[in-house]
C-alpha positions in Angstrom: -14.7 3.5 9.6 -15.8 0.5 7.5 -15.4 0.4 3.6 -19.1 0.7 3.1 -19.0 4.0 5.1 -16.0 5.5 3.2 -17.1 4.9 -0.4 -20.2 5.9 -2.3 -21.6 2.5 -2.9 -23.2 3.6 -6.5 -19.7 4.2 -7.8 -18.2 0.7 -7.0 -17.8 -2.3 -9.1 -15.9 -5.6 -9.0 -14.9 -8.2 -11.4 -13.0 -11.7 -11.0 -9.6 -11.6 -12.9 -7.5 -14.4 -13.9 -4.0 -14.1 -12.5 -1.3 -16.8 -13.5 -3.9 -19.8 -13.2 -5.6 -18.2 -10.1 -8.3 -15.8 -9.8 -8.3 -12.3 -8.2 -11.3 -10.5 -6.8 -10.8 -6.8 -7.7 -12.9 -3.9 -6.4 -13.0 -0.7 -8.4 -14.0 2.8 -7.4 -15.0 5.4 -10.1 -12.9 3.0 -12.4 -9.8 2.9 -10.4 -8.5 -0.2 -8.6 -8.9 0.1 -4.9 -8.7 -3.5 -3.7 -7.3 -6.8 -4.7 -7.5 -10.3 -3.1 -7.1 -13.9 -4.0 -10.6 -15.3 -4.9 -11.4 -18.7 -3.7 -14.2 -20.2 -5.9 -16.0 -21.9 -3.0 -17.2 -18.5 -1.9 -19.5 -16.5 -4.0 -18.5 -13.1 -5.5 -21.4 -11.4 -3.6 -20.2 -12.9 0.0 -16.5 -11.7 -0.9 -17.9 -8.3 -1.7 -20.0 -7.9 1.2 -17.1 -9.3 3.5 -15.0 -6.5 2.1 -17.7 -3.6 2.7 -17.6 -4.7 6.2 -13.8 -4.7 6.8 -12.3 -1.5 8.4 -11.2 1.0 5.8 -7.3 1.1 5.8 -5.8 4.3 4.0 -2.8 3.9 1.9 0.4 4.9 3.9 2.3 6.3 0.6 0.8 8.4 -2.1 0.9 7.1 -5.7 3.9 9.3 -6.5 5.7 8.0 -3.4 5.1 4.5 -4.1 6.3 5.0 -7.8 9.6 6.6 -6.6 10.4 4.3 -4.1 9.6 1.3 -6.2 11.9 2.6 -8.9 14.6 3.1 -6.3 14.6 -0.3 -4.9 13.9 -2.1 -8.2 17.8 -3.4 -8.3 17.9 -4.9 -4.9 14.4 -5.4 -3.7 14.9 -8.7 -2.5 17.6 -7.5 -0.1 15.4 -4.9 1.6 14.5 -5.5 5.1 12.4 -2.4 6.1 11.9 1.3 5.4 12.1 4.0 8.1 11.5 7.6 8.3 13.9 9.3 10.6 13.0 12.7 12.5 15.8 15.1 12.8 14.2 18.3 14.3 12.8 20.5 11.4 13.8 17.8 8.7 13.3 14.2 8.1 14.7 11.5 5.9 13.9 7.9 4.9 16.5 5.1 5.1 16.2 1.9 3.6 17.7 -0.9 5.6 19.0 -4.0 3.5 20.4 -7.0 4.6 23.9 -5.9 5.2 23.7 -2.2 4.4 21.5 1.0 4.7 20.7 3.5 2.2 19.8 7.2 3.5 17.8 9.4 1.4 18.3 13.3 1.2 16.7 15.5 3.8 13.4 17.1 3.3 11.5 19.7 5.4 9.3 17.8 8.2 5.8 17.1 7.2 6.1 17.6 3.5 6.8 13.9 2.2 6.0 10.8 3.3 3.3 12.1 5.6 1.4 8.7 5.9 4.6 7.2 7.5 5.2 7.4 11.2 8.7 8.4 12.3 11.0 5.9 13.7 8.7 3.1 12.6 9.9 0.1 10.6 7.7 -0.6 7.6 8.0 -3.5 5.2 7.7 -3.4 1.5 4.2 -5.0 1.9 2.9 -2.5 4.6 4.0 0.5 2.1 2.1 -1.2 -0.8 5.4 -1.8 -2.7 
């Protein structure tokens, strides 16, 4: 499914925002930011928007609440995080953050109740998780 099929085009807007001397192309849906990319001035905003509409829709892996929680947890050692993995233990699951030289297991939760966008036993980078 492409972005143009996912979203009601009547509720989409876009702007160019300054970001540390560079420019970002930002797309909003119902006043909520849904996409951001570096804007290259040699391409028109119309072409950039059209290109985004034709791209495949990629759903977020984590919910906003899950992102906020994980961001807060990893904040002190963000640079040391290698990847995050959801581990299946029968009727329960848990997350494990793998650092350069250590790992942090999270408490168990009932299978299928949290982090449902993550596949079990798959390594996710912070970028893939939107962190």
